[in-house]
N, C-alpha and C positions, 0 to 999 in steps of 0.2 A: 263751684270754686269758693263760694262764700264760706264754707266750713273750714277751709284750709287753715287760716291763722289761729283760730281758736284752739285748734289742736295743739298749738304751740304751748299752751299752758295746761291743757286738761287731759290730753290723750296720750297716755304712755302705757303700752301693754305688750304682752307676749303675743306673737303672731298666731299661735294656735289656740288661744283662749276664745271662749264664746263671747265674752264681753271684755272690753279694755279694762285694765286693772284700775282698782279704786285707790291704789297706793298714793296717787298724787291729788286726790280729791280735796284735800285740805289746803292746797296752794291758794294763797291770797291773790287772786287775779287783779283786784283793785290796786294792791301794793305794787305788783309788777307793772301794770299799766301806768302808774304814777311815777315810776322810777325809770327815767330815761336810759341810764346806763344798763340796768338789768334788762329792760325791754329790748334795747339795741343788741345785747348779747344773744338773746333768743333769735332775733331777726337775722343777725349775722350768721348764726349757726344754720338756720333754715335756708339761707341764701348761699351757703358754702363759702363764706368769706371770713369765717372766724371759728374759734374753738367752740366745741359743743360740750355742755354739761351732760351727764348721763341721761337725765330726763329729756333734755332737748334733742339729744341724739336718737333716743327711742321714738320720740314724737316724729322726728324727720323721717324715720323708717316707715311709719304707719300712715302718713298723710295720703299717699296715693291710694291705698286701700280704702281709707275712710271716705275719700272723695268718690271713689268708684261705687262704693256700696251704700251711699247715702248715710254713712255713719252707723251702719247696722250693728256694730259692736259697742256703740256708745251708750252709756247710761243716760237717763234724763238729766242728771247733773252735768255730765259732759256736754250734752247738747245745749243746755242753758249757758254754760260757760263759753261755748263756741260762739253762740249768738252775741253775747256781750262783748267778747274780744273783737270779733269781726266788725261789729258796729263801731266800737271805739277806734279801731285802726282806719276804717273807711272814712270816718268823720274827722279824726284828729291827727292821723299819721298817714295821710293819703299817699305820700311818696313811698313809704315802706309797703303799704298795702298793694300799690301798683306793681312793685317789684316782686312781691310774693305771687300775685296773680300771674304775672308774666312767666315766672319760673314753673309754677304748678298747674297753669292752665293756658299755655301759649296759644292754643288754637281756639279757645273760647268754649270748649265742650261743657265745662262745669258751670260757666256763667249762664249758659242756656239752661242747663239742667236745674239750677237752683234759682232761676229768675223769679219764680212765684214766691219762693221763700224769702228772697231779699225784699220783695215788695211788701210782703206781710210783716216783715220785721222793720220796715221803713229804713232800709239801708240802700243808699245810693251807690251803685257800682259804676 
Protein backbone atom coordinates (compact mmCIF):
# COMPACT_ATOMS: atom_id res chain seq x y z
CA UNK A 1 0.00 0.00 0.00
CA UNK A 2 2.90 2.28 0.61
CA UNK A 3 3.32 2.92 -3.08
CA UNK A 4 -0.21 4.16 -3.52
CA UNK A 5 0.11 7.85 -3.04
CA UNK A 6 3.26 8.49 -4.78
CA UNK A 7 1.62 7.43 -7.93
CA UNK A 8 -0.54 10.47 -7.42
CA UNK A 9 2.27 12.52 -8.80
CA UNK A 10 4.46 10.26 -10.86
CA UNK A 11 2.58 7.41 -12.39
CA UNK A 12 0.48 8.12 -15.41
CA UNK A 13 0.54 5.72 -18.30
CA UNK A 14 -1.22 3.70 -20.94
CA UNK A 15 -2.49 0.36 -19.72
CA UNK A 16 -0.74 -1.59 -22.45
CA UNK A 17 2.73 -0.07 -22.23
CA UNK A 18 5.64 -2.02 -20.77
CA UNK A 19 6.59 0.91 -18.56
CA UNK A 20 4.51 3.80 -17.35
CA UNK A 21 4.90 6.91 -19.45
CA UNK A 22 7.67 9.37 -18.78
CA UNK A 23 5.35 12.19 -19.88
CA UNK A 24 4.96 13.43 -16.31
CA UNK A 25 8.51 12.81 -15.08
CA UNK A 26 9.26 16.51 -14.89
CA UNK A 27 6.45 17.28 -12.46
CA UNK A 28 7.89 19.16 -9.48
CA UNK A 29 6.80 16.91 -6.62
CA UNK A 30 8.18 19.29 -4.00
CA UNK A 31 6.07 22.14 -5.37
CA UNK A 32 2.96 19.94 -5.23
CA UNK A 33 3.67 18.78 -1.70
CA UNK A 34 4.20 22.37 -0.55
CA UNK A 35 1.01 23.65 -2.18
CA UNK A 36 -1.93 22.72 0.06
CA UNK A 37 -4.57 23.51 -2.56
CA UNK A 38 -2.90 21.55 -5.34
CA UNK A 39 -2.12 18.57 -3.12
CA UNK A 40 -5.71 18.54 -1.86
CA UNK A 41 -6.97 18.48 -5.47
CA UNK A 42 -4.96 15.32 -6.15
CA UNK A 43 -6.11 13.72 -2.91
CA UNK A 44 -9.75 14.60 -3.55
CA UNK A 45 -9.53 13.08 -7.03
CA UNK A 46 -8.03 9.85 -5.71
CA UNK A 47 -10.70 9.66 -3.03
CA UNK A 48 -13.55 10.24 -5.51
CA UNK A 49 -14.65 13.46 -3.89
CA UNK A 50 -13.48 16.02 -6.40
CA UNK A 51 -12.75 16.71 -10.03
CA UNK A 52 -9.73 15.06 -11.57
CA UNK A 53 -7.19 16.59 -13.89
CA UNK A 54 -6.19 14.38 -16.82
CA UNK A 55 -2.98 13.27 -15.14
CA UNK A 56 -4.66 12.58 -11.79
CA UNK A 57 -7.41 10.59 -13.51
CA UNK A 58 -4.82 8.47 -15.33
CA UNK A 59 -3.01 7.93 -12.07
CA UNK A 60 -6.18 6.82 -10.34
CA UNK A 61 -6.77 4.21 -13.04
CA UNK A 62 -3.33 2.65 -12.57
CA UNK A 63 -2.96 2.60 -8.80
CA UNK A 64 -4.52 -0.86 -8.32
CA UNK A 65 -2.27 -2.44 -10.95
CA UNK A 66 0.84 -0.74 -9.60
CA UNK A 67 0.09 -1.95 -6.08
CA UNK A 68 -0.60 -5.48 -7.26
CA UNK A 69 2.54 -5.77 -9.40
CA UNK A 70 4.94 -4.01 -7.02
CA UNK A 71 5.17 -1.17 -9.50
CA UNK A 72 6.55 -3.42 -12.23
CA UNK A 73 5.93 -0.78 -14.91
CA UNK A 74 7.55 2.00 -12.89
CA UNK A 75 10.87 3.51 -13.85
CA UNK A 76 13.47 4.12 -11.15
CA UNK A 77 12.46 7.78 -11.26
CA UNK A 78 8.83 6.84 -10.56
CA UNK A 79 9.85 4.61 -7.65
CA UNK A 80 11.97 7.36 -6.11
CA UNK A 81 9.09 9.81 -6.41
CA UNK A 82 6.69 7.30 -4.90
CA UNK A 83 8.94 6.86 -1.87
CA UNK A 84 9.30 10.63 -1.36
CA UNK A 85 5.59 11.39 -1.57
CA UNK A 86 4.56 8.48 0.62
CA UNK A 87 7.03 9.50 3.28
CA UNK A 88 5.82 13.09 3.08
CA UNK A 89 2.15 12.14 3.40
CA UNK A 90 2.71 9.58 6.16
CA UNK A 91 4.72 12.08 8.19
CA UNK A 92 3.01 15.40 7.38
CA UNK A 93 -0.51 14.69 6.13
CA UNK A 94 -1.42 11.59 8.14
CA UNK A 95 -5.18 12.15 7.84
CA UNK A 96 -5.02 12.14 4.03
CA UNK A 97 -2.62 9.21 4.04
CA UNK A 98 -4.99 7.20 6.25
CA UNK A 99 -7.91 7.94 3.93
CA UNK A 100 -5.93 6.77 0.91
CA UNK A 101 -4.83 3.61 2.70
CA UNK A 102 -8.45 2.89 3.65
CA UNK A 103 -9.61 3.33 0.07
CA UNK A 104 -6.86 1.45 -1.74
CA UNK A 105 -6.01 -1.16 0.93
CA UNK A 106 -9.08 -1.71 3.10
CA UNK A 107 -8.10 -5.25 4.12
CA UNK A 108 -4.41 -4.50 4.74
CA UNK A 109 -3.07 -6.70 1.95
CA UNK A 110 -0.61 -4.13 0.63
CA UNK A 111 0.46 -2.94 4.07
CA UNK A 112 1.65 -6.50 4.72
CA UNK A 113 3.16 -6.82 1.27
CA UNK A 114 5.18 -3.59 1.58
CA UNK A 115 6.00 -3.80 5.28
CA UNK A 116 9.72 -4.42 4.74
CA UNK A 117 9.97 -1.57 2.23
CA UNK A 118 8.33 0.86 4.64
CA UNK A 119 10.81 -0.10 7.37
CA UNK A 120 13.71 0.31 4.98
CA UNK A 121 12.43 3.76 3.98
CA UNK A 122 11.79 4.69 7.63
CA UNK A 123 8.11 5.32 6.99
CA UNK A 124 5.77 4.76 9.90
CA UNK A 125 2.49 3.32 8.74
